[in-house]
C-alpha positions as CSV (number, residue, x, y, z in Angstrom):
1,M,135.4,87.6,140.3
2,E,135.5,86.5,136.3
3,A,137.2,83.8,134.6
4,W,137.3,81.8,131.3
5,V,137.5,78.1,132.2
6,R,137.4,74.8,130.1
7,T,137.2,71.3,132.0
8,T,135.8,68.1,131.8
9,S,136.1,67.3,135.5
10,S,133.2,66.9,137.6
11,S,135.1,67.0,140.7
12,Y,135.1,70.0,143.7
13,Q,137.7,72.3,142.1
14,W,138.7,75.9,142.4
15,V,138.9,78.2,139.8
16,A,140.4,81.2,141.6
17,G,139.9,82.7,145.4
18,K,141.2,84.6,148.2
19,Y,139.8,82.5,151.2
20,S,140.7,80.5,154.1
21,N,138.3,78.3,156.3
22,S,136.2,79.7,159.2
23,L,138.8,78.4,161.8
24,V,141.3,81.0,160.6
25,E,139.1,84.1,159.2
26,E,135.5,84.7,158.7
27,K,136.2,86.7,155.5
28,G,137.1,86.0,151.9
29,F,135.5,84.5,148.4
30,H,136.3,81.6,145.9
31,L,134.8,80.7,142.4
32,Y,134.7,76.9,142.0
33,T,133.1,74.3,140.3
34,N,131.4,70.9,141.8
35,N,129.5,68.0,140.1
36,G,129.8,70.2,136.7
37,A,128.0,73.2,138.4
38,A,129.5,76.7,138.9
39,Y,129.5,78.3,142.4
40,F,130.6,81.7,143.7
41,N,131.0,81.3,147.7
42,G,132.5,83.1,150.6
43,R,132.6,85.1,153.9
44,T,132.0,88.4,154.9
45,S,132.7,88.6,158.7
46,V,129.4,87.6,160.0
47,G,129.7,84.2,160.9
48,L,127.9,82.7,157.8
49,Y,129.2,80.8,155.0
50,M,127.3,82.3,151.6
51,S,126.5,80.9,148.5
52,S,125.3,81.9,145.2
53,G,124.0,78.2,144.6
54,A,124.6,76.2,141.6
55,S,124.6,77.2,137.9
56,R,122.0,75.7,135.9
57,T,124.6,75.2,133.2
58,R,127.0,72.3,133.3
59,V,130.5,73.8,132.4
60,D,132.1,70.5,132.5
61,D,131.5,69.9,129.0
62,G,135.0,70.5,127.7
63,R,133.9,73.7,126.0
64,W,134.8,77.3,127.3
65,H,132.6,79.3,129.6
66,H,132.8,82.5,131.1
67,L,132.0,82.7,134.6
68,A,131.2,85.5,136.9
69,G,130.6,85.6,140.8
70,V,129.3,88.3,142.1
71,C,129.2,89.7,145.9
72,N,126.5,92.7,146.2
73,I,126.5,93.4,150.1
74,N,124.0,90.4,151.1
75,S,123.4,88.9,147.6
76,W,126.0,86.2,146.0
77,Q,125.5,85.8,142.1
78,I,126.5,83.2,139.8
79,Y,126.7,84.2,135.8
80,V,127.5,81.4,133.2
81,D,128.4,82.9,129.8
82,G,126.7,86.5,130.5
83,V,123.4,85.0,132.1
84,L,122.5,85.1,135.9
85,E,121.8,81.3,136.4
86,N,121.6,81.4,140.4
87,S,121.4,83.7,143.3
88,A,121.0,83.8,147.1
89,T,120.1,86.7,149.5
90,Y,121.3,86.7,153.3
91,P,120.0,88.6,156.2
92,F,122.9,91.0,156.8
93,S,123.9,94.8,155.6
94,R,127.8,94.4,155.3
95,A,130.5,92.8,153.1
96,D,133.7,92.8,154.3
97,L,135.7,90.4,151.8
98,T,139.2,91.4,153.0
99,T,141.4,88.8,153.9
100,S,145.3,88.0,154.7
101,S,145.2,84.9,152.4
102,A,146.9,84.9,149.1
103,L,144.8,85.2,146.1
104,A,145.3,81.5,144.4
105,I,144.4,80.6,140.8
106,G,143.3,76.7,140.3
107,E,143.9,75.5,143.9
108,Y,142.7,76.0,147.4
109,I,146.2,77.1,148.7
110,V,145.6,76.9,152.4
111,Q,145.2,73.0,152.2
112,A,146.8,72.5,149.1
113,E,143.9,70.7,147.5
114,N,140.7,71.1,145.0
115,L,143.4,71.6,142.0
116,F,141.4,72.9,138.8
117,L,141.7,70.3,136.1
118,G,141.7,72.1,132.9
119,D,142.1,75.3,131.7
120,I,141.9,78.9,133.2
121,D,142.2,82.2,131.3
122,E,141.5,86.0,131.9
123,I,141.0,86.0,135.7
124,R,139.8,89.4,137.1
125,V,139.0,90.5,140.5
126,W,137.0,93.7,140.9
127,R,136.0,95.8,144.1
128,T,132.6,96.6,142.9
129,A,129.7,94.7,142.1
130,L,129.1,94.3,138.3
131,T,125.9,94.6,136.7
132,E,124.6,92.2,134.3
133,D,125.3,94.7,131.5
134,Q,128.7,95.1,132.6
135,I,129.5,91.5,132.6
136,R,128.2,91.1,129.2
137,T,129.9,94.2,127.9
138,N,133.4,92.8,129.2
139,M,133.5,89.1,128.9
140,C,134.4,89.0,125.3
141,R,137.1,91.6,125.4
142,K,140.3,92.7,126.8
143,I,139.8,95.6,129.5
144,S,142.0,98.6,128.5
145,P,142.8,100.9,129.9
146,V,142.2,99.2,133.2
147,P,139.8,101.2,135.7
148,A,140.6,101.7,139.4
149,E,137.7,99.4,139.8
150,L,139.6,96.4,138.1
151,V,142.2,95.2,141.0
152,A,143.6,92.0,139.8
153,Y,143.7,91.4,136.2
154,Y,145.8,88.2,135.1
155,N,145.2,87.7,131.3
156,F,148.1,85.2,130.7
157,D,149.0,86.7,127.4
158,Q,152.9,85.9,127.8
159,T,154.4,83.2,126.2
160,S,157.2,81.9,128.5
161,G,158.4,82.3,132.2
162,T,157.0,81.6,135.6
163,I,155.5,84.9,136.5
164,A,151.8,85.6,136.4
165,V,151.5,89.3,135.4
166,D,148.8,91.2,137.1
167,K,147.6,94.2,135.0
168,G,145.0,95.3,137.4
169,S,145.0,98.5,139.3
170,V,146.6,97.3,142.3
171,P,148.9,94.7,140.6
172,V,150.6,91.8,142.6
173,N,152.4,89.5,140.2
174,G,151.9,85.8,141.0
175,T,154.4,82.7,140.8
176,L,153.3,79.8,138.8
177,S,154.1,76.6,140.4
178,N,155.2,73.3,138.6
179,F,155.6,75.4,135.6
180,A,159.2,74.9,134.5
181,S,158.8,74.5,131.0
182,A,158.1,77.2,128.1
183,A,156.5,74.5,126.3
184,L,153.5,74.6,128.8
185,W,152.6,78.0,127.5
186,Q,149.5,77.1,125.3
187,P,147.1,79.3,122.9
188,S,144.1,80.0,124.7
189,G,140.4,79.0,123.1
190,A,138.6,81.6,125.3
191,A,136.2,83.9,123.2
192,I,138.2,86.8,123.9
193,G,138.8,89.9,121.5
194,D,139.7,93.6,121.4
195,A,136.3,94.7,121.1
196,S,133.0,93.1,121.2
197,T,129.1,93.7,120.9
198,F,126.5,91.3,122.2
199,A,122.7,90.5,122.2
200,Y,120.9,88.4,124.9
201,G,117.0,87.4,125.0
202,T,114.5,84.6,124.3
203,D,113.9,85.5,120.6
204,L,117.2,87.0,118.4
205,R,115.8,86.2,115.2
206,T,115.6,90.1,114.2
207,T,118.7,91.1,116.0
208,R,121.4,92.4,113.8
209,L,125.1,92.7,115.5
210,R,127.7,94.7,113.8
211,I,131.3,95.6,114.7
212,K,133.9,97.0,113.2
213,A,137.6,96.4,113.0
214,T,140.6,99.2,113.4
215,N,141.4,98.8,109.5
216,G,138.1,99.1,108.7
217,D,136.7,95.8,108.0
218,S,133.5,94.8,109.7
219,A,131.3,92.1,110.5
220,I,127.7,91.3,110.8
221,V,125.9,88.4,112.7
222,N,122.2,87.9,112.0
223,N,119.3,85.2,111.6
224,I,119.8,84.0,115.1
225,R,118.2,80.8,115.8
226,T,115.9,80.7,118.9
227,Q,117.7,77.9,120.3
228,T,120.3,80.4,121.8
229,D,119.4,83.0,124.2
230,G,123.1,85.0,124.0
231,V,125.4,85.9,121.3
232,Q,128.9,87.9,121.7
233,L,130.5,89.2,118.4
234,Y,134.2,90.1,118.8
235,V,137.1,91.5,116.8
236,V,140.6,91.0,117.2
237,N,142.7,93.9,115.8
238,Q,145.7,92.1,114.9
239,E,146.9,89.1,113.0
240,P,146.5,85.6,114.7
241,S,149.5,83.9,116.3
242,I,148.3,80.7,114.5
243,K,147.9,81.5,110.6
244,P,146.2,79.4,108.1
245,A,148.8,77.4,106.0
246,A,150.2,78.8,102.6
247,V,147.6,81.6,101.9
248,T,147.9,85.4,102.3
249,S,145.4,86.5,105.4
250,A,144.0,89.7,106.5
251,A,145.4,91.8,109.5
252,V,142.4,91.1,111.6
253,Y,139.8,88.4,112.7
254,F,136.4,88.2,113.9
255,G,134.7,85.8,116.5
256,V,131.3,84.4,117.4
257,F,130.6,83.2,120.9
258,S,126.9,82.0,121.4
259,R,125.4,80.1,124.4
260,G,124.4,76.5,123.8
261,L,125.5,74.0,121.3
262,T,122.5,74.2,118.9
263,G,122.6,78.2,118.8
264,A,123.0,78.8,115.3
265,Y,123.4,82.3,113.1
266,D,124.5,84.1,109.9
267,F,127.9,85.4,109.9
268,R,129.1,88.0,107.3
269,L,132.5,89.5,106.5
270,R,132.7,92.9,104.7
271,P,136.3,93.9,104.0
272,V,136.9,97.5,103.6
273,G,138.6,96.8,100.5
274,G,136.1,94.4,99.1
275,L,136.4,90.7,98.8
276,G,138.0,90.7,95.6
277,C,139.1,87.0,94.9
278,S,139.5,86.2,98.5
279,G,137.6,83.5,100.6
280,L,136.8,82.8,104.1
281,S,138.9,80.8,106.6
282,V,137.4,79.6,110.0
283,R,138.6,77.8,113.1
284,P,136.6,76.7,116.2
285,A,138.6,78.9,118.4
286,N,141.8,80.7,118.7
287,D,143.6,77.3,119.7
288,G,142.1,75.9,116.6
289,I,143.4,75.0,113.2
290,W,141.8,77.2,110.2
291,S,140.3,75.8,107.3
292,T,138.7,77.5,104.0
293,L,134.9,77.6,104.5
294,T,133.6,76.6,100.9
295,T,129.7,76.9,101.8
296,T,129.6,80.5,101.1
297,T,127.7,83.1,99.3
298,S,130.1,86.1,97.9
299,T,129.4,89.3,96.5
300,P,132.4,91.9,95.3
301,T,132.0,93.5,98.9
302,S,131.1,90.8,101.1
303,V,131.0,87.0,102.0
304,L,128.1,85.3,103.8
305,A,128.3,81.9,105.5
306,T,124.9,80.7,107.0
307,Q,123.7,79.0,110.0
308,Q,127.0,78.5,111.8
309,T,126.6,76.6,114.9
310,Y,127.7,77.4,118.5
311,R,130.9,79.5,118.0
312,A,133.6,80.0,115.5
313,E,136.5,82.6,114.5
314,Y,136.5,84.0,110.8
315,M,139.2,85.6,108.8
316,Q,139.6,86.8,105.1
317,T,142.5,84.7,103.6
318,G,143.7,84.2,100.1
319,I,143.7,87.8,99.6
320,V,144.6,88.8,95.9
321,L,145.6,92.6,95.8
322,N,144.2,94.8,92.8
323,V,141.5,92.2,91.8
324,P,139.5,94.3,89.0
325,V,136.0,95.0,90.0
326,V,133.5,94.2,87.3
327,A,131.6,97.3,85.7
328,I,128.1,96.7,84.2
329,S,126.9,99.6,81.9
330,G,123.7,100.1,80.0
331,D,120.3,101.5,81.0
332,S,118.6,100.0,84.3
333,V,115.3,100.8,83.1
334,I,113.1,99.8,80.4
335,C,110.0,100.3,78.8
336,L,106.8,97.9,78.2
337,N,107.8,95.5,75.1
338,S,111.6,97.0,74.6
339,N,114.7,96.1,76.0
340,T,118.1,97.2,77.0
341,Q,121.9,96.1,76.6
342,L,123.7,95.3,79.7
343,T,127.7,95.1,79.2
344,A,130.2,93.5,81.6
345,A,133.5,94.8,81.6
346,A,136.4,94.1,83.8
347,A,140.2,94.3,82.9
348,G,142.1,91.0,82.5
349,A,138.9,88.7,82.5
350,Q,139.0,85.7,80.7
351,S,135.4,84.8,80.7
352,Y,132.0,85.9,81.8
353,R,128.9,84.0,82.9
354,W,125.3,85.9,83.5
355,S,122.6,84.7,85.8
356,N,120.5,83.8,82.7
357,G,123.0,81.7,81.2
358,A,124.7,84.0,79.0
359,T,128.3,83.7,78.5
360,T,128.8,86.9,76.2
361,P,130.0,90.3,77.8
362,T,126.8,91.8,76.6
363,I,123.3,90.6,77.1
364,S,119.9,91.9,75.8
365,V,117.2,92.4,78.8
366,S,113.7,92.5,78.1
367,Q,112.2,91.8,81.6
368,P,112.6,93.2,84.8
369,G,114.9,91.5,87.5
370,T,118.3,91.4,89.0
371,Y,121.2,90.2,86.7
372,T,124.3,88.9,88.1
373,V,127.8,88.3,86.2
374,T,130.9,86.4,87.1
375,A,133.9,87.4,85.7
376,T,136.6,84.6,86.0
377,F,140.4,85.5,86.0
378,T,143.4,83.6,85.6
379,A,143.9,80.6,88.2
380,G,140.0,80.5,88.6
381,C,139.8,83.8,90.5
382,T,136.4,85.2,90.4
383,T,134.6,88.6,90.8
384,T,130.7,89.0,90.8
385,R,128.5,92.1,90.3
386,S,124.7,92.6,89.9
387,R,122.5,95.1,88.2
388,Q,118.8,95.3,88.7
389,V,116.5,96.1,85.8
390,V,113.4,98.1,86.7
391,L,110.1,98.5,84.3
392,R,109.6,102.1,83.9
393,A,106.6,103.7,85.4
394,S,105.5,105.4,82.5
395,S,104.0,103.6,79.1
396,P,105.3,104.6,75.5
397,V,103.4,107.3,73.6
398,P,101.7,105.7,70.7
399,A,101.9,107.7,67.3
400,F,98.9,109.9,66.8
401,A,97.8,112.7,64.7
402,L,95.8,116.0,65.7
403,G,93.4,115.7,62.8
404,P,93.6,116.3,58.9
405,D,94.3,119.9,57.8
406,T,90.9,121.7,57.6
407,T,89.2,125.1,57.2
408,V,87.6,126.8,60.0
409,C,85.7,129.9,60.3
410,E,87.2,132.9,61.6
411,G,86.8,133.6,65.5
412,T,85.4,129.9,65.9
413,P,88.0,128.1,68.1
414,L,89.0,124.5,67.3
415,L,90.0,122.0,70.5
416,L,93.2,120.0,69.7
417,R,93.8,117.0,71.6
418,A,96.9,115.2,72.2
419,P,96.9,111.5,73.7
420,V,96.8,111.1,77.7
421,G,99.1,108.6,79.5
422,N,101.0,108.0,82.6
423,A,103.7,110.4,83.2
424,Y,103.2,112.4,79.6
425,S,104.5,115.7,79.3
426,Y,103.5,118.1,76.5
427,L,105.1,120.8,74.5
428,W,102.9,122.8,72.0
429,S,104.2,125.2,69.2
430,D,102.9,128.1,71.3
431,G,104.9,127.0,74.1
432,S,102.1,125.7,76.2
433,T,102.3,122.4,78.3
434,G,98.7,121.0,78.6
435,S,97.2,118.0,77.0
436,T,94.9,120.1,74.8
437,L,95.5,123.3,72.8
438,L,92.2,125.7,71.7
439,A,93.5,126.9,68.1
440,R,91.6,130.3,67.9
441,Q,93.0,131.4,64.6
442,G,94.8,129.7,61.3
443,G,98.0,128.4,61.2
444,T,100.1,125.2,61.8
445,Y,99.8,123.8,65.4
446,S,102.0,120.9,66.4
447,V,102.7,119.2,69.9
448,T,105.4,117.0,71.3
449,V,104.6,114.1,73.8
450,R,107.2,112.7,76.1
451,S,107.1,109.8,78.3
452,G,110.2,108.2,79.9
453,C,110.2,105.6,77.1
454,N,109.9,107.7,73.7
455,T,108.4,110.8,72.0
456,Q,106.1,111.2,69.3
457,T,105.1,114.6,67.5
458,A,102.0,115.5,65.4
459,S,100.8,118.5,63.6
460,R,97.9,120.1,62.0
461,T,97.0,123.0,59.8
462,L,93.9,125.1,59.9
463,T,92.8,127.6,57.3
464,A,90.6,130.7,58.4
465,Q,87.8,132.0,56.4
466,L,84.9,134.7,57.1
467,C,82.1,132.7,57.6
468,V,78.7,134.7,56.8
469,P,75.3,133.1,57.1
470,N,72.7,133.4,54.3
471,I,69.5,132.9,56.4
472,I,68.3,133.9,59.8
473,T,65.2,133.2,61.9
474,P,64.7,136.0,64.0
475,N,61.8,134.1,66.3
476,K,63.4,134.6,69.6
477,D,64.4,131.0,70.3
478,G,67.8,132.0,70.9
479,R,69.2,130.2,67.9
480,N,70.2,132.0,64.7
481,D,68.2,135.3,65.7
482,A,70.7,137.7,64.2
483,F,73.2,138.3,61.1
484,V,76.2,136.8,63.0
485,V,79.6,137.1,61.1
486,A,82.1,134.9,62.4
487,S,85.2,136.6,63.0
488,Y,88.2,137.2,65.1
489,S,87.1,140.6,66.6
490,V,83.4,141.9,66.8
491,G,83.2,145.4,65.5
492,E,86.2,145.4,62.9
493,W,83.6,145.3,60.1
494,S,81.4,148.0,58.5
495,L,78.0,146.4,57.2
496,A,75.2,148.1,55.1
497,I,71.9,146.1,54.4
498,Y,69.7,146.8,51.2
499,N,66.0,145.4,50.4
500,R,65.5,143.5,47.2
501,W,64.9,146.9,45.7
502,G,68.3,148.4,46.6
503,K,67.1,150.7,49.4
504,E,69.8,151.0,52.3
505,V,67.5,149.7,55.6
506,Y,70.8,149.4,57.7
507,Q,74.5,150.9,58.2
508,T,77.2,150.8,60.9
509,E,80.7,151.6,60.7
510,R,81.2,149.0,63.6
511,Y,79.1,146.1,63.4
512,L,78.4,144.4,66.5
513,N,76.5,140.9,65.2
514,D,73.0,142.4,66.3
515,W,70.9,143.2,63.1
516,G,67.8,141.2,62.1
517,T,65.9,140.6,65.2
518,S,63.2,143.1,63.9
519,A,63.5,142.8,60.5
520,A,60.7,142.1,58.2
521,P,60.9,138.6,56.1
522,G,62.3,138.6,52.6
523,V,65.4,138.9,51.2
524,Y,68.2,141.6,51.6
525,Y,71.6,142.0,50.2
526,Y,74.6,143.0,52.6
527,M,78.2,144.8,52.0
528,L,80.9,143.9,54.3
529,R,84.1,146.0,54.6
530,R,87.1,145.5,56.5
531,S,89.4,148.6,56.6
532,S,92.5,146.8,58.2
533,T,92.6,144.6,55.2
534,N,91.0,146.9,52.8
535,S,88.7,143.8,52.1
536,A,85.0,143.8,51.1
537,I,82.6,140.8,51.0
538,K,78.9,141.3,49.7
539,G,76.2,138.7,49.2
540,W,72.4,137.9,49.7
541,L,70.5,137.0,53.2
542,E,67.2,135.7,53.8
543,V,65.0,136.6,56.7
544,V,62.5,133.8,57.6
545,R,59.9,134.0,60.6
């Protein structure tokens, strides 16, 4: 059996029961409170009066509590707000609770006594023993559709009449006694929605609860203090029967129920259409009065209320349709020692204020960080947007040169170097992409170096000429041992060597840079001819040993 109750009485009083005393039958059950504690007791036709024992939590504190009494064969249990608080096990293996006594709510009907002083809502009688998880899953939500195991279900959702409608699988409507006036029907403050989610445990600080309404709005609960060991988050997918005065309200609302008065949590509402210029209204429960929650933090998409205590219900109110969204344009990445321009724009905005104090639509940003702008419209309505500016990982390319224009020997390569930096990219005039280039012939060479911050280009012109030595030292030391002509292609020259008397001592049509290793010391004369260009070079050469 389940019920939501609120009472300040510490007397012996029945919440609900289907039971008669042992003089009539040995079967039945009843959920009651006594001395501020909750109990679930009964008989199962075995000659014993069974009891769950007293709950640890006092329920006579004037607050709403969910009670669940469970008979699981020979085990009797009492739950308060989703937590098992006491139980007892008896030495038998049968549990026949069937009784001819009527189900009575708020009274021990057999003797017309033990009347309940307070409020009762959501009476449910199951023909199966619910588990702890099932109790927590169902306690803050209506049951629909009704399963076969839920035989009696009185949710008291009507607003008039003297009939208590049973929505269980085996419905038996009840008659309300001493209930002549429709004014006696009152809104319930029980924490009940259309859907719910929950978390229980000794430390819920890292727990995050989220639930979504049928219209797409969602709510999040996190940052839960350790002073509570259970939190329920629920949603009602319709407007409340009691609405905030003189404001436009959302079509849905959300509620939070936590165990213990000192439990606290953060609540965030995220409307599917954005927060716009609306705010957040709060009330202690369904039977309370809405008020505007002023201590909140808003973004264009959500509103956050920090360290809320115990329980409350929340709803988006003051909704303004078609509120312009602030757009921020500009580069979100800056380079070292540079800046970027951020510009805010919102149609119809009367003023802007940035987080750095600027009141112009455009600001210049030279440091990384998060920059927030608030646009203000008529009647003081505001909307906010943020942009994070980060420092680019690459560094700027410095101005550089590949070196002065110069003359080089044919066939002698020259290494050209571009600056090296983090995330630099290169493109040389020959299409290569390395940081260096080996220039092997005359011409103008250029390179473009790019980073995420800038681009630099440099070039160098090389003039190639034939370089012919005028002295060799063929002493077999591996240096200058032969007459070597620096050229792009060895063998493209013919060579004739003459001694000082004009006698030819060497001749070849394809010179391979190999003459002189055995030449006698002295002065010689050479004639080089290149047939491809019809050019000739002559000069003198000294051999020194």
